[in-house]
C-alpha positions in Angstrom: -4.1 10.1 20.2 -5.6 8.8 17.0 -8.3 10.9 15.2 -10.4 10.6 12.1 -11.6 13.7 10.3 -14.5 13.3 7.8 -15.0 16.6 6.1 -15.8 17.3 2.4 -14.5 20.9 2.6 -10.9 20.0 1.6 -9.3 23.2 2.8 -11.0 23.0 6.2 -10.2 19.2 6.5 -6.5 19.8 5.7 -6.3 22.8 8.0 -7.7 20.7 10.9 -5.2 18.0 10.0 -2.4 20.5 10.4 -3.7 21.7 13.8 -3.9 18.1 15.0 -0.4 17.3 13.8 0.9 20.3 15.8 -0.7 18.6 18.8 1.2 15.4 17.9 -2.1 13.6 17.2 -2.1 10.9 14.5 -4.9 11.9 12.1 -6.6 10.2 9.1 -8.6 12.5 6.8 -11.3 11.5 4.3 -13.5 13.7 2.2 -16.8 11.7 1.8 -19.2 9.7 4.0 -18.6 6.3 2.4 -14.9 6.4 3.1 -15.6 7.9 6.5 -17.7 5.0 7.5 -15.2 2.5 6.2 -12.3 4.1 8.1 -14.4 4.4 11.3 -15.4 0.7 11.2 -12.0 -0.7 10.3 -9.6 1.4 12.4 -9.2 2.3 16.1 -9.7 6.0 16.9 -9.9 8.0 20.1 -12.3 10.6 18.5 -14.0 11.0 15.2 -14.7 14.6 13.9 -17.6 14.2 11.5 -19.3 16.7 9.2 -23.0 16.3 8.8 -23.5 17.1 5.1 -21.2 14.8 3.2 -21.3 13.2 -0.3 -22.0 9.5 -0.3 -23.5 9.2 3.2 -24.4 11.9 5.7 -23.0 12.2 9.2 -26.3 11.2 10.9 -26.4 7.9 9.1 -22.7 7.3 9.8 -23.1 7.7 13.5 -26.3 5.5 13.5 -24.4 2.8 11.6 -21.4 3.0 14.0 -23.6 2.6 17.1 -25.6 -0.2 15.5 -22.2 -1.9 14.9 -21.4 -1.4 18.7 -18.6 1.0 17.9 -18.5 3.5 20.8 -15.8 5.9 19.5 -16.7 9.4 20.6 -18.1 11.5 17.7 -18.1 15.3 17.3 -20.5 16.4 14.6 -19.7 19.5 12.6 -22.4 21.5 10.7 -22.9 24.8 9.0 -26.5 24.9 10.3 -27.2 26.4 13.7 -30.5 24.5 14.0 -31.6 22.9 17.3 -33.4 20.2 15.5 -30.2 19.1 13.7 -28.4 19.1 17.0 -31.1 16.9 18.6 -31.1 14.6 15.6 -27.3 14.2 15.8 -27.2 13.5 19.5 -30.2 11.1 19.3 -28.4 9.2 16.6 -25.4 8.6 18.9 -23.1 11.6 18.5 -21.3 12.8 21.7 -20.9 16.5 20.9 -21.9 19.1 18.3 -20.2 22.2 16.9 -21.4 24.8 14.4 -19.2 26.2 11.7 -17.3 28.5 11.8 -15.6 27.6 15.1 -12.4 28.4 16.9 -9.8 25.6 16.7 -9.0 25.9 20.4 -12.6 25.1 21.3 -12.5 22.0 19.1 -9.3 20.9 20.8 -10.8 21.5 24.2 -13.8 19.4 23.3 -11.6 16.6 22.1 -9.7 16.6 25.4 -13.0 16.6 27.3 -14.3 13.6 25.4 -11.2 11.6 26.0 -11.3 12.4 29.7 -15.0 11.4 29.8 -14.0 8.1 28.2 -11.4 7.6 30.9 -8.6 7.8 28.4 -5.3 9.4 29.0 -3.3 11.2 26.3 -0.2 9.2 26.3 3.3 10.6 26.4 4.7 7.4 25.0 3.9 4.4 22.7 5.0 0.9 23.5 5.5 -2.4 21.6 7.2 -5.4 23.3 10.5 -4.1 24.8 10.4 -0.9 22.9 9.2 2.6 24.0 8.8 5.7 21.8 8.8 9.0 23.7 6.3 11.3 22.0 7.8 14.3 23.8 11.5 13.8 23.1 11.5 11.6 20.0 13.7 9.1 21.7 13.4 5.3 21.0 14.2 3.4 24.2 14.9 -0.3 24.9 16.0 -1.2 28.5 18.8 1.1 29.5 19.6 2.2 26.0 18.0 5.0 24.0 18.6 6.8 20.7 17.2 9.9 19.2 15.1 9.7 16.0 15.0 12.3 13.2 11.6 13.8 12.4 10.8 11.3 9.6 12.1 8.3 11.5 10.0 9.4 14.5 6.8 9.8 12.4 7.3 6.4 10.7 7.9 4.6 14.0 5.0 6.4 15.6 2.7 5.2 12.8 4.0 1.6 13.0 3.5 1.5 16.8 0.1 3.1 16.6 -1.1 0.5 14.0 0.6 -2.6 15.5 -1.8 -5.1 13.9 -1.8 -3.5 10.5 0.5 -3.6 7.5 1.3 0.0 6.4 1.9 0.5 2.7 4.6 2.7 1.3 1.9 5.0 -0.2 0.3 5.4 3.2 3.6 6.3 4.9 4.5 8.7 2.1 1.1 10.5 2.5 1.4 10.7 6.3 5.1 11.5 6.7 6.0 13.4 3.5 2.5 14.6 2.4 0.3 13.5 -0.4 1.6 16.4 -2.6 5.3 15.6 -2.1 7.7 14.1 -4.6 8.7 11.3 -2.2 9.0 7.9 -3.7 9.2 4.3 -2.5 13.0 4.5 -2.1 12.6 7.3 0.4 10.5 5.1 2.6 12.9 2.2 2.1 15.8 4.4 3.2 14.2 5.5 6.4 13.0 1.9 7.2 16.7 0.9 6.8 17.7 3.7 9.2 15.2 2.5 11.8 16.3 -1.1 11.5 19.9 -0.1 12.2 18.7 1.8 15.3 16.7 -1.2 16.5 19.8 -3.3 16.1 21.8 -0.8 18.1 19.2 -0.9 20.9 19.2 -4.7 20.9 15.4 -4.8 20.7 13.4 -7.9 20.0 11.2 -5.7 17.7 11.8 -5.9 14.0 10.2 -4.1 11.1 9.0 -6.8 8.7 8.5 -6.3 5.0 5.3 -7.9 3.8 6.1 -8.4 0.1 4.1 -6.1 -2.2 2.0 -4.9 0.7 4.1 -2.9 3.2 5.6 -2.9 6.7 4.6 -3.9 10.2 6.2 -4.5 13.6 6.8 -8.1 14.7 8.6 -10.0 17.5 12.0 -11.1 16.2 12.4 -13.6 19.0 9.5 -15.8 17.7 
């Protein structure tokens, strides 16, 4: 499942990100409304967790803009105000659910599950691209009758590539998602793990290849074309 968290309280946003990571959800985190709207309009998410009071653009305006752009991604609004009028305003502007801070993380997770069920979505146990399957429960990469186990970082990189199949992922993006934005990882760390994954794709005999888009990043492509 792909989630977007838009929250200007950095500690809360990062804590929510860690909780989602434990659930094996792929999560983008931004800390202001302007970036939140950009991410929401230019990426595909299963659920957006959106604070109301944000710098740049408030949550009500973001939801209104998304719905005006015919983006129907479910939105959970977060607010520090337990005011019925705020809840009504959020729901009338197109939000799907509303939570008042502070809240119990387990309740937020339950509401996310409820929203995806309501949308008719299923939380997948695997990701697929062409002849390749990535098991999210075992970290195995599978092609036909062959399979190979991935290390944690190999798994995280492949999961991101398969979840963003039409996008080119930069080295900086992969470092922030896999190693963490405060890590000392550099470009050559990413290059090493991309090399490991390419060797495993060759072992599996897959038609999938990891292409390097010069000075931009990496994406999955069909090697048979």
